C-alpha positions as CSV (number, residue, x, y, z in Angstrom):
1,M,-20.5,-66.3,15.2
2,E,-19.1,-69.2,17.0
3,Y,-19.7,-71.4,13.9
4,A,-17.8,-68.6,11.7
5,R,-14.9,-69.0,14.1
6,S,-14.6,-72.6,14.1
7,H,-14.9,-72.9,10.4
8,G,-12.4,-70.2,9.4
9,H,-14.7,-67.9,7.9
10,Y,-14.8,-65.3,10.4
11,R,-12.8,-62.1,10.0
12,A,-12.4,-59.7,12.6
13,P,-13.1,-56.0,12.1
14,S,-10.2,-54.4,10.6
15,I,-8.4,-51.6,12.9
16,I,-5.6,-49.4,11.4
17,R,-2.9,-49.3,13.9
18,P,-0.2,-46.8,14.4
19,G,2.9,-47.5,12.4
20,S,1.1,-49.0,9.7
21,G,1.2,-47.9,5.9
22,Y,-0.8,-44.9,6.9
23,S,1.5,-43.2,9.2
24,G,4.6,-42.7,7.1
25,N,2.5,-41.2,4.1
26,L,2.4,-37.8,3.2
27,I,-1.3,-38.1,2.9
28,A,-2.9,-38.0,6.6
29,P,-5.4,-40.6,7.5
30,S,-9.1,-39.4,7.0
31,V,-11.4,-38.6,10.0
32,D,-13.0,-42.3,9.7
33,E,-9.4,-43.8,9.9
34,Q,-8.3,-42.0,12.8
35,A,-11.7,-42.7,14.5
36,A,-10.9,-46.3,14.1
37,L,-7.6,-45.6,15.6
38,D,-9.1,-43.9,18.5
39,Y,-11.7,-46.9,18.9
40,Q,-9.1,-49.3,19.5
41,G,-7.7,-47.8,22.5
42,S,-11.3,-46.4,23.9
43,N,-12.7,-50.1,24.0
44,E,-10.1,-51.4,26.1
45,G,-11.2,-52.8,29.7
46,V,-15.1,-52.2,28.6
47,E,-17.2,-54.8,29.8
48,E,-19.7,-56.8,27.8
49,P,-23.2,-55.3,27.8
50,T,-25.8,-56.9,30.1
51,E,-29.3,-56.7,30.8
52,T,-28.6,-54.0,33.6
53,T,-26.5,-51.9,31.0
54,G,-28.0,-48.3,30.5
55,L,-29.5,-47.6,27.1
56,L,-28.1,-44.3,26.6
57,V,-24.7,-45.1,25.9
58,E,-22.3,-42.6,24.4
59,E,-21.3,-43.5,20.8
60,R,-19.1,-42.2,17.8
61,R,-21.4,-41.9,14.7
62,T,-20.1,-40.8,11.0
63,T,-22.3,-38.9,9.2
64,F,-22.4,-38.7,5.3
65,A,-20.0,-36.1,5.1
66,N,-17.4,-37.9,6.9
67,Y,-17.3,-35.7,10.0
68,S,-17.3,-37.3,13.4
69,T,-19.6,-36.8,16.2
70,S,-19.6,-38.4,19.8
71,A,-16.5,-39.6,21.6
72,H,-17.0,-43.4,21.7
73,G,-18.8,-46.3,20.4
74,N,-18.3,-49.5,18.0
75,E,-19.9,-48.1,15.0
76,D,-16.7,-46.8,13.5
77,I,-16.1,-50.2,12.4
78,I,-18.0,-51.7,9.7
79,D,-20.5,-54.5,10.9
80,E,-19.1,-57.9,10.6
81,E,-22.1,-58.8,8.3
82,Q,-21.2,-56.0,5.7
83,H,-17.7,-57.1,5.6
84,T,-16.6,-58.5,2.4
85,T,-14.1,-61.3,2.3
86,N,-12.4,-60.3,-1.0
87,P,-8.9,-60.2,-0.4
88,D,-8.2,-57.5,-3.0
89,D,-10.6,-55.2,-1.2
90,K,-8.2,-52.2,0.2
91,S,-10.6,-49.8,1.1
92,N,-10.7,-48.8,4.8
93,D,-13.3,-50.4,7.2
94,G,-14.0,-47.3,8.7
95,E,-15.2,-45.7,5.0
96,Q,-18.7,-45.5,4.0
97,Q,-19.6,-48.1,1.4
98,W,-19.9,-45.3,-1.7
99,G,-16.5,-44.0,-0.9
100,K,-14.7,-47.5,-1.3
101,V,-15.1,-47.4,-5.1
102,L,-13.2,-44.3,-5.2
103,N,-9.6,-43.6,-5.8
104,K,-7.4,-41.9,-3.3
105,W,-5.6,-39.8,-5.6
106,T,-8.7,-37.9,-7.1
107,W,-8.2,-35.0,-4.7
108,L,-4.9,-34.2,-6.2
109,L,-6.6,-33.9,-9.5
110,Q,-9.4,-31.6,-8.0
111,L,-6.5,-29.5,-6.7
112,L,-5.1,-28.8,-10.1
113,L,-8.2,-28.0,-11.6
114,L,-8.9,-25.4,-8.8
115,G,-5.7,-24.0,-8.1
116,P,-4.0,-22.8,-11.3
117,F,-7.0,-20.8,-12.6
118,N,-7.4,-18.9,-9.5
119,V,-3.6,-18.2,-9.3
120,I,-3.6,-16.7,-12.8
121,L,-6.4,-14.6,-12.3
122,V,-6.2,-13.3,-9.0
123,G,-2.4,-13.3,-9.2
124,Q,-2.3,-10.9,-12.0
125,V,-4.5,-8.6,-10.3
126,A,-2.5,-8.8,-7.2
127,L,0.7,-8.1,-8.9
128,L,-0.8,-5.1,-10.5
129,L,-1.9,-3.6,-7.5
130,T,1.3,-4.3,-5.6
131,S,3.2,-2.5,-8.2
132,A,0.4,0.3,-8.3
133,I,0.5,1.3,-4.4
134,S,3.8,0.3,-3.5
135,Q,5.1,4.1,-3.2
136,T,1.7,5.6,-1.8
137,G,3.5,5.6,1.4
138,A,6.1,7.9,0.0
139,D,3.1,10.2,-0.8
140,G,1.8,10.6,2.6
141,N,-0.8,8.0,2.4
142,S,-2.1,5.7,5.0
143,L,-0.4,2.4,4.6
144,L,-3.5,0.5,6.0
145,F,-5.2,0.1,2.9
146,V,-2.2,-1.2,1.4
147,Y,-1.8,-4.0,4.0
148,I,-5.4,-4.8,4.1
149,S,-5.3,-5.1,-0.1
150,F,-2.2,-7.6,0.2
151,A,-4.0,-9.6,3.0
152,V,-7.2,-9.9,1.0
153,L,-5.7,-10.8,-2.3
154,T,-3.3,-13.4,-0.5
155,T,-6.5,-14.9,1.2
156,I,-8.4,-15.4,-2.2
157,I,-5.3,-16.9,-3.9
158,L,-4.8,-19.5,-1.2
159,L,-8.5,-20.1,-0.9
160,P,-8.8,-23.2,-3.4
161,L,-6.7,-25.0,-1.0
162,A,-9.2,-25.0,1.8
163,P,-10.8,-28.3,0.9
164,F,-7.6,-30.0,0.7
165,L,-5.7,-28.8,3.9
166,Q,-6.8,-32.0,5.8
167,R,-5.0,-34.2,3.5
168,F,-1.6,-32.7,4.5
169,T,0.4,-33.8,7.4
170,H,2.0,-31.5,10.0
171,H,5.1,-31.2,8.2
172,V,3.6,-28.7,5.5
173,P,2.4,-26.1,7.9
174,L,5.5,-26.3,10.0
175,F,7.5,-25.5,6.7
176,L,5.3,-22.5,6.0
177,L,5.7,-21.3,9.5
178,A,9.5,-21.5,9.1
179,V,9.4,-19.5,5.9
180,F,7.3,-17.0,7.4
181,V,9.4,-16.4,10.6
182,G,12.3,-16.2,8.0
183,T,10.9,-13.6,5.8
184,V,9.6,-11.6,8.7
185,I,13.1,-11.5,10.1
186,Y,14.6,-10.5,6.8
187,N,12.1,-7.6,6.3
188,L,13.1,-6.2,9.8
189,V,16.7,-6.5,9.4
190,A,17.5,-5.7,5.6
191,F,17.5,-2.3,4.2
192,P,14.2,-1.6,2.6
193,F,15.5,-0.1,-0.7
194,S,18.0,-0.7,-3.5
195,A,19.0,0.8,-7.1
196,N,16.1,-1.6,-8.4
197,N,13.6,-0.5,-5.7
198,R,14.1,3.2,-5.2
199,Y,12.6,5.6,-2.5
200,K,10.9,8.4,-4.1
201,V,11.9,12.0,-2.4
202,Y,10.4,15.4,-3.2
203,F,12.5,18.3,-4.3
204,V,11.7,21.9,-4.4
205,Q,13.9,25.0,-4.5
206,T,12.5,28.4,-3.2
207,V,14.1,31.5,-4.0
208,E,13.2,34.9,-2.3
209,L,13.7,37.1,-5.1
210,E,13.8,40.4,-2.8
211,T,16.6,39.1,-0.3
212,G,18.4,36.9,-2.9
213,L,18.0,33.8,-0.3
214,N,17.4,30.2,-1.8
215,Y,16.4,27.3,0.1
216,V,16.6,23.5,-1.1
217,S,13.9,21.4,0.5
218,L,13.5,17.5,0.4
219,S,10.2,16.0,1.7
220,G,10.0,12.3,2.6
221,V,9.7,9.9,5.7
222,T,12.3,10.1,8.7
223,P,14.9,9.2,9.0
224,F,15.7,8.4,5.2
225,V,15.5,12.2,4.3
226,Q,18.2,13.1,7.0
227,K,20.4,10.3,5.8
228,I,20.3,11.6,2.2
229,I,21.0,15.1,3.0
230,S,24.0,13.9,5.0
231,T,25.6,12.8,1.6
232,I,25.2,16.5,0.1
233,P,28.4,18.6,0.2
234,S,26.6,21.9,0.3
235,A,24.5,20.9,3.0
236,A,27.5,20.1,5.2
237,G,28.1,22.4,8.3
238,Q,24.5,23.9,8.1
239,E,21.7,23.7,10.2
240,I,19.0,21.7,8.7
241,Q,15.5,23.0,9.4
242,C,13.1,20.1,9.6
243,G,9.4,20.5,10.1
244,E,5.9,18.6,8.7
245,E,5.3,19.1,5.1
246,S,2.1,21.4,4.6
247,R,1.5,20.9,1.0
248,G,-0.9,18.1,1.4
249,K,1.7,15.5,2.0
250,T,0.7,14.6,5.5
251,G,3.0,12.1,7.5
252,L,6.1,13.6,5.5
253,T,8.9,15.4,7.1
254,K,10.3,18.6,5.1
255,C,13.9,19.4,5.5
256,S,15.6,22.7,4.1
257,W,19.2,24.2,3.9
258,R,20.7,27.0,2.1
259,G,21.5,25.6,-1.5
260,L,23.3,26.5,-4.9
261,S,21.8,29.1,-6.9
262,P,19.6,28.3,-9.7
263,K,20.1,30.0,-13.3
264,V,16.8,29.1,-14.6
265,V,16.5,32.8,-16.1
266,N,19.4,33.7,-18.5
267,N,19.3,37.7,-17.6
268,V,22.8,38.1,-16.5
269,P,26.1,37.9,-18.2
270,P,28.0,34.5,-18.1
271,W,30.3,34.1,-15.1
272,T,28.1,36.4,-13.1
273,P,26.7,35.6,-9.8
274,P,22.6,34.7,-10.9
275,E,21.6,36.5,-7.5
276,L,22.1,39.8,-9.4
277,G,19.4,38.9,-11.9
278,Y,16.9,37.8,-9.3
279,G,14.8,41.2,-9.3
280,G,14.2,40.7,-13.1
281,W,12.5,37.3,-12.7
282,L,9.2,38.5,-11.8
283,H,7.4,41.6,-12.0
284,Y,4.0,42.5,-10.5
285,N,1.9,45.7,-9.6
286,V,-1.1,45.7,-7.3
287,T,-3.9,48.5,-7.4
288,R,-6.9,48.6,-5.1
289,S,-10.2,49.1,-6.3
290,N,-11.9,52.5,-5.5
291,S,-15.5,51.0,-6.4
292,S,-15.2,48.3,-4.0
293,I,-14.1,48.0,-0.4
294,N,-12.1,44.9,-0.6
295,E,-11.1,44.4,-4.2
296,A,-7.7,44.8,-6.0
297,R,-6.2,44.1,-9.5
298,F,-3.0,42.4,-9.9
299,H,-0.8,42.8,-12.9
300,L,2.1,40.3,-12.9
301,Y,4.5,38.8,-15.4
302,G,7.2,36.2,-15.2
303,R,10.1,35.8,-17.2
304,D,10.8,32.6,-19.3
305,T,7.9,30.8,-17.6
306,R,4.2,30.2,-18.5
307,A,3.1,29.2,-15.0
308,C,2.8,31.7,-11.8
309,K,0.4,31.7,-8.9
310,L,-0.8,34.3,-6.1
311,M,-1.1,32.9,-2.7
312,F,-2.9,34.8,0.2
313,D,-2.5,34.7,4.1
314,Q,-6.4,34.7,4.4
315,P,-9.3,33.1,2.0
316,I,-10.3,35.1,-0.8
317,S,-14.1,35.2,-1.8
318,D,-13.8,35.9,-5.7
319,F,-11.6,36.4,-8.7
320,H,-11.6,36.9,-12.3
321,V,-8.7,36.8,-14.9
322,E,-8.9,39.4,-17.8
323,G,-9.1,37.3,-21.1
324,A,-10.0,34.1,-19.4
325,A,-13.2,32.2,-20.0
326,R,-15.7,31.9,-17.2
327,D,-18.8,29.7,-16.7
328,D,-21.4,31.3,-14.5
329,R,-22.9,28.1,-13.5
330,Y,-20.1,27.5,-11.2
331,A,-18.4,29.8,-8.6
332,A,-14.8,30.5,-9.0
333,V,-14.1,30.2,-5.2
334,P,-16.1,27.7,-2.8
335,P,-18.5,30.2,-1.0
336,D,-18.2,28.3,2.3
337,V,-14.5,28.1,2.6
338,G,-12.8,30.5,0.0
339,S,-9.3,29.8,-1.5
340,K,-6.0,31.0,-0.5
341,E,-4.3,30.4,-3.9
342,I,-4.8,31.0,-7.6
343,R,-2.9,29.2,-10.1
344,L,-2.4,30.8,-13.4
345,W,-1.1,29.3,-16.9
346,R,-0.7,31.0,-20.3
347,R,-0.1,29.9,-23.9
348,E,2.3,32.9,-24.6
349,W,5.7,33.6,-23.0
350,E,5.4,37.3,-22.9
351,K,1.9,37.9,-22.1
352,P,1.0,39.2,-18.7
353,W,-1.8,38.3,-16.2
354,D,-4.4,40.7,-15.1
355,V,-6.3,39.4,-12.1
356,H,-9.2,40.9,-10.0
357,V,-9.5,39.6,-6.6
358,K,-12.1,40.2,-3.9
359,W,-12.1,39.3,-0.3
360,P,-14.5,39.1,2.6
361,A,-15.3,42.4,4.5
362,T,-15.2,42.6,8.1
363,A,-18.7,42.6,10.3
364,S,-18.3,46.6,10.6
365,K,-18.0,46.9,6.9
366,E,-14.6,48.7,7.2
367,K,-11.6,48.2,4.8
368,R,-9.5,45.1,5.3
369,G,-6.1,44.6,3.7
370,L,-4.9,41.4,2.0
371,D,-1.3,39.8,2.3
372,G,0.5,37.0,0.4
373,K,3.1,36.5,-2.2
374,V,3.4,36.1,-6.1
375,V,5.2,32.9,-7.2
376,C,6.4,32.0,-10.7
377,L,7.4,28.2,-11.5
378,W,10.5,27.0,-13.6
379,S,10.7,23.4,-14.2
380,D,13.4,23.6,-16.8
381,D,15.9,20.6,-16.2
382,N,16.9,19.6,-19.8
383,Q,20.8,20.4,-19.2
384,L,23.2,20.5,-16.6
385,G,24.1,23.5,-14.7
386,V,20.4,25.1,-15.0
387,I,19.3,24.0,-11.4
388,P,22.9,23.1,-9.9
389,A,21.2,21.9,-6.6
390,L,19.3,19.2,-8.3
391,D,22.4,18.2,-10.1
392,E,24.0,17.9,-6.8
393,L,21.7,15.7,-5.5
394,R,21.6,13.4,-8.5
395,R,25.3,13.2,-8.2
396,F,26.0,12.5,-4.6
397,A,22.7,10.8,-2.9
398,P,22.5,7.3,-2.8
399,D,21.7,5.2,-5.8
400,W,18.4,3.9,-3.8
401,V,16.8,7.3,-4.0
402,A,14.6,8.7,-6.8
403,F,13.9,12.6,-7.0
404,T,10.6,14.0,-8.3
405,K,9.2,17.7,-8.0
406,L,6.9,18.4,-4.8
407,A,4.6,20.8,-6.8
408,D,4.2,22.0,-10.1
409,G,7.8,23.4,-10.4
410,L,11.2,22.8,-9.7
411,V,12.0,26.1,-8.9
412,E,10.1,28.6,-7.2
413,G,10.7,32.5,-7.2
414,E,8.4,34.5,-5.0
415,K,7.8,38.1,-3.9
416,K,5.9,39.4,-1.1
417,F,2.8,41.9,-1.2
418,M,0.9,43.8,1.4
419,I,-2.4,45.8,0.5
């Protein structure tokens, strides 16, 4: 070694110092390059080994995968005998021999090969899923599935970046953190709906045909429902009744008020209040059977509608509609829980329904009554003035609201029965 120094052939191990060309680049130094930097500072003040120096000296070694182990040592630098004196050799002294022949920009080519395909495939699925489930919260469903789906798909899209994250400096994650903080603040402060991204609210108008009272109901998430109702002229000055929605829309609030009278059945002269014709919208008759303790026959007819339903206060055990097909392989009513509702539909406008209903008897086999109501449905919204309450909502409600029907009908006319 002394001979090499005296003749000028000795070359000191190359150490990458702070402030060199690597420190200002976008591409961060590799693990081995950083190890050489750490080695320079850690070996200051270390004594030369003698015959009394211990054999078990803590060292730093680099594995084949370029990961570092241990904390100190002089093997981070290529041995002097393996050094090349070629002045054109621009490889790092802390790099393994096989890596010296590789170009430094190949990681960018690998990223371009892995990233776009994953973004195209998974990105399309993510966009489709986002548009499909974006309104499930308005339906009363849990938002946990929505958030988990977004998190999983986002992770899959960004997964190809994992092998190349160590190539980026700290400026990139700091920039992404700033974007994250900005978007979170915007989503918390900005109003969540707009004319292009409207909020879905459920509408139904219930008419008590025997008393002439009608109630307009909107179902949605608090406080947006109350904010919509505050813009409706017919609801001004009224006491709004709000409660939990009970028609399978869990988590939604239902608010009702006295609304404008519907005109879905044209059975009164023009300029006549439609309340005068409510009694002719629905006709029904109930006859209790003499052959069975708890059985009755319903004969009902709804004018200008082809859809009606029977609703009961207690579950029934069986029913049969005259003229309707029946499959004996399946029970008309679940035997364990029964049913509180029978939905009827017909192809002809003028044909009535005849329904035979049975309900469970008491333990003492005594006669037992049955209470409920007969309801017919109307959904004719083809012209203005048929459902004035819905026309009023569309006229005065904010532009970020979209109305849809809560159940099968926009207007429900009902009459109560007692057996």
